[in-house]
N, C-alpha and C positions, 0 to 999 in steps of 0.2 A: 764192055760188059754193061755199063750203065744204060746203054741204048736198048737192052732187052727188057721187055715189059715185066717179066716175072722174075727178074734178078735185080737185087739191090746190093750195091757195095756199101757196107755199113761202117767199115773202118780200114785203115792201112797202118801197118807196123813198120818200123825202121830197124828193129832188132829182135832177137829171139825172146827176150824177156818182155818186150812190149807186145809181141804177138801173143804170148801166153796171158799177159794181163788183160789185153783186149778180149781174148777168147773168154776168159772167166767172167768179165763184166757184160759182154754183148751176147754170148752164146749163139754164134751164127750157125746157120744150117750147114754151111760148108766153108772151109778155110782153103784159100788158094795161096800156097806157100812157095816163095822163091827159095830154092835150095841154097842160094848164095846170100841169104839173109845174114847180116852181121851177127856174130856171136857176142854174148855178154861175158863169156868166161875168159876173155883176153887172148884166146888163140886166134891166129891169123889164117887158119885153115878156111879156104873159101867155101866149104860145104858144111862146116861144123855148126854154124848158127841155125841153118834150116833143120838139120837133124835134131839139134838140141831143142828147138821149138816144138817139133813133132813129138818128141818124147815127153816134154813137159805137158803139152796139151793132152796127150793120151793118158798120162798119169792122172790128170785131173778128171778127164772124161773119156772112158774107154770107147764110147760110141761116136766120138768125134769123127767127122768126115773130112779128110784132108787130101787135097789134090796138090801135088808138087809140080811146079813149073821150073824147068831147069835148062840151062845150056849144055849141061853134062848129060849126054845120052848113052855113053859107053859104060860097060861094066867097070867097076862094081856099083856105080851110083844108083841105077834103077833098083837093083836087087836090095841094096842097103836101105833105100827109102821104103820099099814094100815091106821088108823085114821089120823096119821101125814102126810100121803100122799105118802108113799112108794108104788111102783107098785108090789113088791114081797117080800116074806119072805122065807128064806131058812135056815135050821138048819145045823150047822157044822157037825152033826152026819150023814148026808145023804151021799150017794155015790158021789164020786168025779165028775163023769160025769153029775150029776144033776145040778151043777153050770153052765155048758155050756148050758144045756137045758133051764134053767131059764133065762139066759142072752138072748138067741135067742127068747124065748117066749115073754119076755118083749120088746125086740127090735121090734118085730112084732106088738106091741101095745096092747098085752094082759097082764093080771095079772098072776103072778105065785106064788103059795103057795106050800110049801112042803106038802106031803100027811098028815103028822101028824098035821100040822097047819091047813090045809084045813078041816080036820075032826073036829078039835077044834072049828073053826069058823062057821061050819055048824050046830051048835047046842050044842056042848059039852062045849062051853066056859063057860056056866053057872055052870059047875062043880067047878070052882074056885071062892071062895068068893071075890077075889081081883077085880073082874070085877065091883063091886059096888063102888069102890073108884074113885075119880076124878083124873085127871092127876097130880095135885099138891099133892094130898094125896098119890098117888103111889110113887112119888119122895121122899116124907118125909118117907113113909113106908120103902122104900129101904134103906134110910140113917139110920133110926132107927135100922133096922134089921142088918145093917152093924156095929152097935155099936157106932154110932155117938151120941153125946150129943145134946140136944135141942139148946144150945147156939152156938155150932159149926154149926149146920144146919141153924140157923138163920143168922149167919155171911155169910156162903157160898151162901145162897139163897137170901140174902138181905131182910130178913124178921125180924120182931121183935120177941123176945122170946115169947111174949104173943101169937102171931099168930101161931108159931110153936106148942106151948102147946095146943092151940085150935084145930089145925089140928090133933095132936096126940090123943086128947080126942075123936074127931070125928072118927078117924080110929079105935080106940079101941072099941067104941060103935058100929060102923057099922059091925065090924068083931066079935063082942061078945067076946072080949078079956078083960082081967083085968090088964095085966101088959106087960112090954117089953119082958120078958122071953117068954110069950106065943106068942107075936108078932114074935120073932126070930124063934121059932119052926114052926110057920105057914109059914114064909118066906123060911125056909129050905125045908119044904114039897112041896112048890110050885116053887122051883128052883130060887127064887129071890136072895138068897145068898147061898154060899156053906158052909157045916158044917166045 
């Protein structure tokens, strides 16, 4: 991106709080956010930091233009990001010049979605059963799929063990699963965790 005449990279962040602080001080025209940006809240969810940063930045500046760059291109991630307020979603698997196109599109006030994601959001999102989960259930689903214990999730998310167990039961019921092993297999099939 630095090779583009009309695009200057003015800062890089290593965590969600650093992204927020840099945004407040630099006020960039556009933020390119990696969804897997580390979280500052102690959770090990591989997408939580990016979502956390998007929400913080938009709470500070409702007009912030945020483009999310992610390796996760299956539901529910793109929809979650757009609902959080991002102006665009781009997969890391796309061609290199697509990033420049996306930045320029968002800078002009339009939304940009990679073709894969656009197709998904235009009607194919229902292919993933994960779209029926709430945001909190998606967070807990991701952590359970990553092998976290209920007590660890409760500590990381400042919830009681009872609440985490209730969410787990709801997740299993909604997805017609019977145990964590089935949950992990579903998470792998839908790109939530890697095998």
